[in-house]
GURO-219962 format. One line per field, with one value per atom (N, C-alpha, C): residue number from 1; x, y, z; atom name. Coordinates in steps of 0.1 Angstrom, whole numbers, always signed. Layout:
# residues N
pos	(NUM:...) $
xx	(X:...) $
yy	(Y:...) $
zz	(Z:...) $
site	(CA:...) $
END
This chain:
# residues 108
pos	(1:1:1:2:2:2:3:3:3:4:4:4:5:5:5:6:6:6:7:7:7:8:8:8:9:9:9:10:10:10:11:11:11:12:12:12:13:13:13:14:14:14:15:15:15:16:16:16:17:17:17:18:18:18:19:19:19:20:20:20:21:21:21:22:22:22:23:23:23:24:24:24:25:25:25:26:26:26:27:27:27:28:28:28:29:29:29:30:30:30:31:31:31:32:32:32:33:33:33:34:34:34:35:35:35:36:36:36:37:37:37:38:38:38:39:39:39:40:40:40:41:41:41:42:42:42:43:43:43:44:44:44:45:45:45:46:46:46:47:47:47:48:48:48:49:49:49:50:50:50:51:51:51:52:52:52:53:53:53:54:54:54:55:55:55:56:56:56:57:57:57:58:58:58:59:59:59:60:60:60:61:61:61:62:62:62:63:63:63:64:64:64:65:65:65:66:66:66:67:67:67:68:68:68:69:69:69:70:70:70:71:71:71:72:72:72:73:73:73:74:74:74:75:75:75:76:76:76:77:77:77:78:78:78:79:79:79:80:80:80:81:81:81:82:82:82:83:83:83:84:84:84:85:85:85:86:86:86:87:87:87:88:88:88:89:89:89:90:90:90:91:91:91:92:92:92:93:93:93:94:94:94:95:95:95:96:96:96:97:97:97:98:98:98:99:99:99:100:100:100:101:101:101:102:102:102:103:103:103:104:104:104:105:105:105:106:106:106:107:107:107:108:108:108) $
xx	(-135:-151:-154:-170:-178:-187:-191:-199:-212:-216:-230:-243:-253:-264:-271:-286:-293:-303:-302:-306:-298:-285:-279:-281:-278:-281:-293:-307:-315:-323:-310:-313:-305:-294:-280:-291:-293:-297:-311:-321:-329:-330:-320:-316:-310:-302:-295:-306:-317:-326:-333:-339:-349:-342:-330:-319:-316:-316:-311:-326:-333:-346:-349:-352:-350:-344:-332:-321:-322:-325:-327:-338:-352:-363:-357:-355:-359:-348:-335:-328:-329:-334:-336:-329:-320:-307:-299:-297:-295:-282:-275:-259:-249:-243:-232:-231:-226:-218:-225:-237:-249:-254:-256:-257:-250:-240:-229:-223:-226:-226:-236:-254:-263:-258:-260:-255:-241:-230:-218:-225:-233:-236:-257:-261:-269:-258:-246:-240:-230:-230:-221:-236:-247:-256:-259:-260:-269:-257:-241:-233:-235:-236:-239:-248:-258:-270:-269:-262:-259:-248:-238:-234:-232:-246:-247:-260:-262:-276:-271:-280:-272:-271:-258:-263:-267:-272:-281:-270:-278:-266:-264:-254:-258:-251:-256:-253:-244:-236:-222:-219:-209:-209:-207:-210:-204:-220:-229:-243:-250:-252:-260:-257:-243:-245:-253:-245:-259:-269:-275:-295:-292:-282:-284:-284:-275:-274:-285:-291:-303:-314:-317:-326:-328:-314:-313:-315:-311:-311:-331:-340:-354:-357:-355:-361:-356:-341:-338:-347:-350:-359:-374:-383:-395:-392:-390:-384:-384:-375:-376:-383:-396:-409:-420:-418:-426:-423:-410:-406:-414:-414:-418:-431:-436:-454:-454:-449:-446:-449:-438:-432:-446:-452:-467:-470:-478:-489:-489:-473:-472:-473:-473:-473:-459:-445:-432:-431:-422:-417:-399:-397:-386:-373:-378:-357:-364:-374:-382:-369:-376:-370:-358:-348:-339:-326:-333:-326:-319:-303:-294:-300:-302:-304:-294:-279:-276:-279:-286:-288:-294:-299:-312:-305:-297:-289:-284:-283:-277:-261:-255:-245:-235:-224:-222:-203) $
yy	(+868:+861:+871:+872:+875:+876:+885:+883:+873:+865:+858:+864:+868:+874:+870:+870:+868:+859:+857:+841:+832:+832:+824:+819:+833:+824:+815:+822:+816:+800:+799:+786:+776:+782:+768:+772:+782:+774:+770:+768:+762:+747:+746:+730:+725:+733:+721:+723:+729:+723:+715:+716:+708:+689:+693:+676:+672:+682:+678:+669:+673:+669:+655:+656:+650:+630:+635:+621:+622:+627:+621:+612:+620:+612:+601:+599:+591:+582:+583:+566:+566:+576:+568:+569:+578:+572:+581:+575:+583:+581:+576:+575:+592:+591:+604:+606:+596:+595:+595:+590:+589:+608:+616:+620:+637:+632:+643:+639:+628:+624:+633:+632:+640:+649:+656:+673:+673:+667:+673:+669:+658:+656:+669:+674:+685:+699:+701:+711:+709:+701:+702:+707:+699:+697:+714:+719:+736:+741:+745:+743:+746:+736:+730:+738:+740:+744:+761:+764:+782:+789:+778:+785:+781:+769:+765:+776:+781:+789:+802:+805:+818:+829:+839:+849:+863:+869:+881:+890:+888:+893:+907:+917:+929:+935:+941:+947:+959:+954:+961:+970:+979:+990:+982:+966:+958:+960:+958:+951:+963:+974:+980:+989:+992:+1001:+994:+977:+972:+972:+975:+981:+993:+1003:+1015:+1012:+1007:+1004:+1000:+991:+990:+995:+1006:+1010:+1021:+1029:+1038:+1034:+1019:+1018:+1018:+1008:+1009:+1026:+1035:+1045:+1049:+1050:+1059:+1049:+1041:+1031:+1036:+1037:+1042:+1055:+1062:+1078:+1084:+1072:+1073:+1069:+1061:+1057:+1069:+1073:+1086:+1098:+1101:+1110:+1106:+1092:+1097:+1094:+1094:+1095:+1104:+1114:+1132:+1136:+1132:+1137:+1134:+1125:+1120:+1125:+1128:+1138:+1147:+1156:+1168:+1168:+1156:+1155:+1161:+1159:+1163:+1142:+1144:+1131:+1132:+1120:+1112:+1128:+1128:+1134:+1148:+1155:+1169:+1168:+1159:+1162:+1158:+1156:+1149:+1158:+1172:+1180:+1187:+1191:+1196:+1208:+1206:+1220:+1237:+1233:+1247:+1253:+1249:+1256:+1270:+1272:+1284:+1290:+1282:+1287:+1297:+1304:+1318:+1313:+1301:+1296:+1289:+1295:+1284:+1285) $
zz	(+372:+368:+372:+363:+370:+377:+384:+396:+395:+406:+400:+401:+391:+392:+405:+406:+417:+415:+399:+396:+394:+395:+400:+409:+424:+434:+437:+433:+437:+428:+416:+410:+422:+417:+430:+442:+451:+464:+464:+455:+454:+451:+441:+436:+447:+458:+469:+478:+478:+488:+485:+471:+472:+464:+463:+457:+473:+483:+498:+494:+499:+505:+498:+483:+481:+480:+479:+484:+496:+509:+523:+524:+514:+516:+511:+493:+484:+490:+500:+504:+521:+528:+539:+551:+546:+552:+570:+584:+587:+598:+587:+592:+592:+595:+590:+578:+575:+565:+548:+550:+537:+539:+552:+557:+548:+550:+541:+526:+521:+509:+500:+507:+502:+504:+515:+509:+503:+503:+492:+475:+474:+463:+460:+470:+465:+462:+470:+473:+455:+451:+440:+427:+432:+418:+415:+430:+433:+419:+424:+417:+405:+399:+392:+377:+389:+377:+379:+393:+389:+379:+381:+366:+355:+347:+339:+334:+343:+339:+333:+321:+307:+315:+310:+322:+313:+316:+305:+295:+288:+272:+271:+272:+274:+257:+252:+241:+240:+232:+233:+223:+220:+212:+198:+193:+179:+176:+186:+185:+181:+193:+190:+174:+174:+159:+148:+148:+138:+135:+148:+151:+148:+151:+143:+131:+123:+105:+102:+110:+99:+102:+114:+120:+105:+106:+98:+78:+76:+63:+62:+72:+67:+67:+78:+74:+62:+57:+42:+34:+34:+24:+26:+38:+37:+32:+33:+31:+18:+7:-5:-12:-7:-15:-11:+6:+3:-6:-5:-18:-34:-35:-52:-53:-39:-41:-44:-35:-34:-50:-52:-70:-75:-78:-83:-83:-71:-67:-71:-71:-72:-86:-94:-111:-120:-111:-113:-120:-134:-133:-122:-120:-112:-121:-134:-143:-139:-137:-131:-114:-106:-95:-96:-99:-97:-107:-115:-122:-108:-117:-108:-101:-88:-81:-85:-84:-84:-99:-111:-120:-118:-109:-107:-93:-85:-74:-72:-65:-56:-59:-52:-49:-62:-67:-72:-69) $
site	(N:CA:C:N:CA:C:N:CA:C:N:CA:C:N:CA:C:N:CA:C:N:CA:C:N:CA:C:N:CA:C:N:CA:C:N:CA:C:N:CA:C:N:CA:C:N:CA:C:N:CA:C:N:CA:C:N:CA:C:N:CA:C:N:CA:C:N:CA:C:N:CA:C:N:CA:C:N:CA:C:N:CA:C:N:CA:C:N:CA:C:N:CA:C:N:CA:C:N:CA:C:N:CA:C:N:CA:C:N:CA:C:N:CA:C:N:CA:C:N:CA:C:N:CA:C:N:CA:C:N:CA:C:N:CA:C:N:CA:C:N:CA:C:N:CA:C:N:CA:C:N:CA:C:N:CA:C:N:CA:C:N:CA:C:N:CA:C:N:CA:C:N:CA:C:N:CA:C:N:CA:C:N:CA:C:N:CA:C:N:CA:C:N:CA:C:N:CA:C:N:CA:C:N:CA:C:N:CA:C:N:CA:C:N:CA:C:N:CA:C:N:CA:C:N:CA:C:N:CA:C:N:CA:C:N:CA:C:N:CA:C:N:CA:C:N:CA:C:N:CA:C:N:CA:C:N:CA:C:N:CA:C:N:CA:C:N:CA:C:N:CA:C:N:CA:C:N:CA:C:N:CA:C:N:CA:C:N:CA:C:N:CA:C:N:CA:C:N:CA:C:N:CA:C:N:CA:C:N:CA:C:N:CA:C:N:CA:C:N:CA:C:N:CA:C:N:CA:C:N:CA:C:N:CA:C:N:CA:C:N:CA:C:N:CA:C:N:CA:C:N:CA:C:N:CA:C:N:CA:C:N:CA:C:N:CA:C:N:CA:C:N:CA:C:N:CA:C) $
END
């Protein structure tokens, strides 16, 4: 079972204190059984609040991989547009720009 976070402790404790005060003032009980019932109800409610509090989400390897892939795709598409603009500015057509590079290469 994971350890409770500081937020869970804080919200749970605040719920117990506020609920206890509200129930004691609302019912104005002076008997031991009434005070025990109010305390038990406040503790149960505080526990429920602490357990139901959403935990912080951690990015696992799966989540970060998807984000990196999406970032790479966006960068690739942005760079494709830049290359097309540079070719047009240089006066070369896309066919000339995509001609085989090994035609005049020293490596064969």
